[in-house]
N, C-alpha and C positions, 0 to 999 in steps of 0.2 A: 504494499499500499504506499502511495506517495505521500510524503509529509513535507510541509513547507519549512524552510529554514527559519530559525529564530532570528529576529531582527535585533540588532544592537541598539540599546537606548540612546547611545551617544550619536548614532547616525540617523536617528529619526528626524524627519522634517516636521516643522510646525504647520505645514500646509494641510488643509482639510482634505482627507483622502477622497478620491472620486469613486472608489469601489472598495469593498471589504476584502481584505487579504484572504485568498482561498485556502482552505484546508479541508480536504474531503473527509467525510465521516467514516468511521470504522464499521465493519460488519458485526463486531462484538459489542454488546451493550456495556460491558464492563470497561472496555477501552474508551468508549464514548464518555462514560460516567467519569472516569479518571481525568480525561482531557478537560471536561467542563469544570470539574473540581479544581484542577490545577490553575485554570484561567481565573477562577474566582478566589484563588488562594485559600481554599478550604474554608470559606466563610460559612458560619453556622445557620444563616438564614436561607440557604439554598436547600430545597427539598427534593428528594428522589422517591418515586413510588414504582414498585415493580408490580405490573399487572399482567394478566394473561387473557388474550382475546382469541377465541377459537383455537386454543392450544398453541398459540404463538406468544412468546414472551415479549413484553413491551416495557418501556421505561418512560415515566413521566418526570420531567425536570422543570422546576419553576422556583422563582424567588418569592418566599412566603409574604413579605410585606406588600408586594405589588399585585398579588393575585387575590381575587375574590373567591373565597372557598365555596360559597353557595353557587356561584356561576361555574366554577370548576366541576362541581358535582352534577349540576343540571345539564350543562352543554357539552361536557367531555366524558366524564366518568360513566354516567348513567347510560348514554347512548352506546358507548363501547361495550358495556356489560350486556346490553339487550340485543346487540346486533347478531345476525346469523352469518355474516361474512366480514372479512377484514377489508372493508372499503371505506377509508377515512373520509373521502370527500362526500359520500352519501350518508355517512353515519353521524358525525359530530355536527352540532348545531351552533358552533361558535360564529360570532358576528364576522370574524375575519380569520382566514387561515391561509397558509402559504407552504408550499412544498420546496425543499432545498436539500442539497447534499454537502453544503459548505458549513462546517461546524462553527466557524467564526460568525456566520449569520445567526446561528443559534445563540451564541454568546450575546450578540447585540439584541436579539429578540428577548432574551431573558431580562435584560436590564430595562426593557420597555413594558414588562408585564405580560409577555407571552408565555405560554406553556409549550415546552418542546416534547413531542411524542416521538420516541425512537423505537424502531422495530428490529428485533433480533434477525440478523441475516440479511438486512437491507441497508444499502448505503444511503438511501434517502430517508429523510425525517420530515416531520410536520411542525410548523409553528402555528399554535392555536391561541386565539385571543381570549383572555380571561382576566382582563385588567380590572383592578378595583377602582371603580369610578367614584369613590367617596369624595364629596366636596361640600362646602358650606352652602346653605340655602341662599337664594338670590335675595338681596336686601338693598336698601338705599345706600348709596355711597356717603360716607361720613363727611368727606371733603367737598362734596358738590351737592348739597341738599337743595331741593327745589320745592317751593310752596305749592305751585300749581303745575301739574305735568306728571310724567312717568316717574315712578319711584324705584324702577329697576336699576340695578348696577351689575357691572361685570364681576365675575368671580375668578377663582384661580384655575378652573377647568376650561381649557381653550375650546373644547368642542361645545360646551354649554354656552360659551360666549358667542361662538359662531352660530349656534342655534338662535340666539336672541337677535342677531343681525339678519339671519335668514327670514325670521318671522316678520321683521320690519321692512325688508326689501325682498318681496316675493317676485323676483325678476331673474330669468335665466342668464341675463348679462352680468350678474354678480359673480366675479371670479375670485377664487381663493387659491393662492399659491403657498405651498409649504416649503420651508427651508430649515436645515439643520445647521446650527451655529455653535461653536465651542468644541474644541477637540476632546476635552474631558467630559463635559456635561452633556454634549449632544442635544442642545436645547431646541425644541421645536418652535418655529416662528411662522406666523401666517400673515401674508400680505393680501389685503382685500381692496378691490376696486371694481367699478362698472366698466366692462370691456368696451361698450359702445359710447362711452362718455369721456373717460380719462384720456389724457394726452399720451400717445404711445411713447414719446420720448421720455416722459416722466416715469412711465413703467419701467423702461429699460434702465434708466438712471438709478431708480430705487433698487431694482434687482441686482444691478452691478455692484452697488455699494454693499448690499447685504451679503452677497456671495463673496465679497472681497474681505469680509471680517476674518481675521486670523487671530485667535486667542484660545487659551485653554478653557476659559469659563465664561459663560453668560448667565448672570443670575437674575437681572431685572431688565426691563425695557430701558432704564437709564444707561446700562452698558451699551446697548445698541445705538441709542441716541448719540453717545459720545463718539462712536465709531463712524457714523454716517453723516453727521451734521457738517455744514459747510465751513463755519467759523467757530472752532472749538474754544477759542480764547475770548469770544464775545461774551459780555455779561448777560446778554438777553437770550432766553430760550428760543430755539428755532423750530421746535416741533411741539405741538400741543398735546399735553398728556391729559387723559380723561378716563373716568371710570363709568361713564354714562353711555349706554347703547344708543339713546336717542340723539345724543350730541354727535357721536361718530356717524350715525346714519345720515344726519343732515349734511355733514361735510363730505361724505362719500357721494351723495346725490349732487353736490356742487362740482364734483370732478376731482376730488382729492383722494388720497390713498391712506388706508388705515393699516396699522401693524399691531397684531396681537402676539403674546408670548405665553407659552405654557407655564403655569405656576404663578402668574401675576394678574391681578385685576386691572392694572394700569395699562392703558393702550396709548399708542402714538398716532397722531394725524399729521400728514405732510402733503404739500407744503402749506404753510399758514403765514399770515401777516401779523403785524404787531396788534392790530385791533381785534383779532380773533381771541386774544387773551382777555379782553374786556367784554366779551359777549357771553351770554348765559342762555341755556335752553328756556329759562323762564321768560326771556324777552319776547319769545314767540308764543307763549301761552297767555300773555296779557295783551290788553289793547295796545295798539301801535304807539300811541302817544305816551303811555305808561312805560313801554319798553324803551322809547327814545329817551325819556327823562332818566331812567335808571342807567342807560349807557352813558349819558352825559355826566351823571354823578360819578360813575366809575372813571371816566377819563379825567375829570377834575380831581379825583382821588389820586391819580398818578402824578399830577402836578403838585398837589399838596404833600404827598409822601416823599417826593423827590426833592422839592426845593424849599419847603416851609422852614425847617431848622436853619438851613443856610441863609435864607432871607432874614430870619430873626437875628442870626449872628452878624451878618453884614450890616444890618440896620443899627443894632445896638453899638457895634464896635466902630463903625465908620460913618454912618449916615443917619444920626438921630434926627436931623433937620426935616426928614420926610414925614415924621410923625406929628400929629397934633400936640400942642403944648400940654393938654391935660393928660394925654397918654404917656408923654415923656416923663412927667412927674411921677406917675404910678410905676412905670418901669424903673425909674431911678430909685424910688424908695424901696422897691423889692430887691434891688441890686446892692444896696448900701452895705449890708452886712455879709455879703457873699465874697469869700476870699479868692474865688477862682474866676478866670475870664469866661465869657460866654461859650467859647469853644470847648473848654474843659467841662463846663456844665452839661453841654449837649452830649459830649462823649460819655460822661458818667451815666446820664439818664438812658441813652440808647443802649449802652452795655447792660445796665440793670434790666431794661425792658426785654432784651434778647435773652438774658439769663432766665427771667420769669417765663418767657415763651417756651424756651427749651425744657424747663422744669415741668411746665404744664403738659407738654407733649409726652415726656418720658414717664410721668406718673400715672397711676390708674385714674379713671374718670372722676369719681367723687373727690379724690384728694386733689386732682389737678384743678378743679373748680375752686376749691378752698385756697389753693396756692395762688391762683389768678386773681381772685377777688381780695382776700384778706391780705396777701402779700403785697399787691399793688397799693392798697389803701394804707396799710401800716408803714411800708417803706416810703411811699410818697409823702405821707404826713410827717414822718420822722425826719426825712432828709430836708424838708422845708424848715421845720422847727429848729433843726441843727444849723441852719444858715449855710448849708452846703450847695443848695440849688435854689434859685428864685421861683416864685409862684408862676411868673410868665413862662419860664422854661418848662415847668411841669405841664402847663396848658399846651405849649407848642409841641412837646414830645407826645402828649396824649392824642392830639389831633393828627399828628403824623402816624402814630400806631393805628388809629382807627381807619385812616385813609389807606394804609397798606393792607389792612385786613379786608377792605371792600373789594379787592381784586379777586375775581373768581379763580384765577390760576395761582397755585402755591409757588410755582417756579418764578413767575413774573413778580409776585410779591417779594420773594427773597432777593431778586435782582435789584429791585427799587430800593430796598433797605440798604443793600450793600453800596449802591451808587451814591447814597446820601452822605457817606463818610468822606470821600474825596471832595465832594461839593462843599462840605462844611469846612474842610481845610483851606480850600480856595477862597471861600468867603471870609474866613478869619484872617487871611493873609492879604487879600487885595480888595475886599469889600464887594460892592456890586459888580465891579469889573471882573473879579475872579468868578463870581456866580454866573455872569453872562458867558464868560469864557467856557466854564465847565458845561453849562447847558448847550452851548454851541458845539462843543466837541461830541456830546451825546447825540444831538440832532444830526450832525454830519455822519456819525457812525450809523445811525438808524437809516438815513437816506442811502447809504452805500451798501448796507447789508443785504445779502441775497440768501435764499434758502431754496435749493433745487431749481435754481434759475428764476425764482419768483422774487420781485422786489419786496423786501420785508416791510417797508413803510407805505406800501400801496394801500389806499388810493391817493395819498397825499404826495408821495414821491415814488414814481411819476404821478402827477395830479390827474385824476379822472373824476370829473365832477359827477357823472351819472352814477358812479359807484358809491358816492357818499350816502345814498339813500339806505344802505344796509351796512354801514360801518360805524361811524360815530353816532348816528341816529338810525332809527328803523321806521320806514314808511309802511303803509298797509301792505299786507301780504300780496294782494292782487296787483300791486305795482312793482313787484319784484320778479318780473318775468325773465330777466336776463341773469345768467350766472356771472360770477366775478371773472374778469378777464385775466387776472393774475395767474390762474391755474391753467389757462390755455386749453379749456375743454374742447372736445370735438364739436359739441353743440352748445353754442352760447346762449340760445333761447330755449326756455322750457316749453314743452309741447302741450300747453293747456291754457285755457282762459277761465278763470274762476268766477267771474261776474258776468257770464253770458246772459243770464236772466235779465240783468239790467239793460244790456244792449238790445235784447229782444223787446223790452218795454218801450224803449225810446223809438224803436222802429214802428 
């Protein structure tokens, strides 16, 4: 029997293998068993069962944590014991089965939850699906709660997530491509798009970047994001992360591509623009003017969270003349006993705020609420009474924190808070000139940033007046007949008219 040569670890390439190394199975069940045990280094969670089917000895091998025992008995064991002939294809009722003679395929199948059925005297064996599909129930995402609308959220099971998308897009043009990434983890990734809508160049570019990933491990979609994004050193997120099926569905119908990963409820949407991070599914579940007001509030929160502390520092340190006399007196009285300059005040409060936020995230829910409320009140009151920080700085930092929390995207919220620190340094050094210079640098960066060939700051740069109706504001749904041009979809106009009844009445 031909046996493959053992490959030296030092000579192994880190490229993803295009095919599994071939090693033919043995005719002897014992030799096959020993080979499988050696490949798994005699791990104790691998199970072997000797059975006899029509006077023929067989061997079942599987990894106990990955296999559903009830499914194993119902779809494999029971049909085998009840059959009158050893015909595996017509006997077992597994959802998926495959015939092979490459033992290394059996090793790979075992790690994915398959059961390997080896037959004595035969070089071929069968891979039978009996994977344990235990996963948590569908619930509302904690980070993306919506008052009015769907309360379903993605879970860690990729097939269950794809089922939710299929239910929402009942269209044969919905295409799902599977990829395996990570040499050690062999993580399954699904790329989803509408074949008749998405730009073919975008499909090719996304698939090229995904298949070019070379790494040992992929644990979360954040790993994939870092490998395929255009500008890894930009402070702004270039792919939208969401746990909501309705949000992903809306973007796919606009001509974008979604990416799901096994073991994570977080998904990625690409390409997106800056304003997509300030949009919420709730905007479309409310009246159009309510959705527009909410979007304007979120965009204003971006300006407040980014520049309010810097504006206060520059005003107090260099330009108090821009304030009314009454307000200057109030600020001066609050700063009289504070030994630190405004910059140091702001840094102290921002650091304290970040510490409280991190503590609230890491602690259990009831304790986190206590830390957030009591800690904020106690520390805020004590730090003012100790004359370490002024009252006005407490108000400014509190407004900044509230503004950053109004952003629907966690990644964008973190980016804004981090960008506030260099702006505070510039304002404390050069006043309004430093603040304007810092904001200009950020604006130039936003205008020049691209993601998968799409301008990041569209529709403001390049300016497209017609697309403002569904970016900063939201007009009525029946006026949004054209898809965004930034995704370069195959069909720019949606094929429906929702107020045809009104047109018929006018006629």
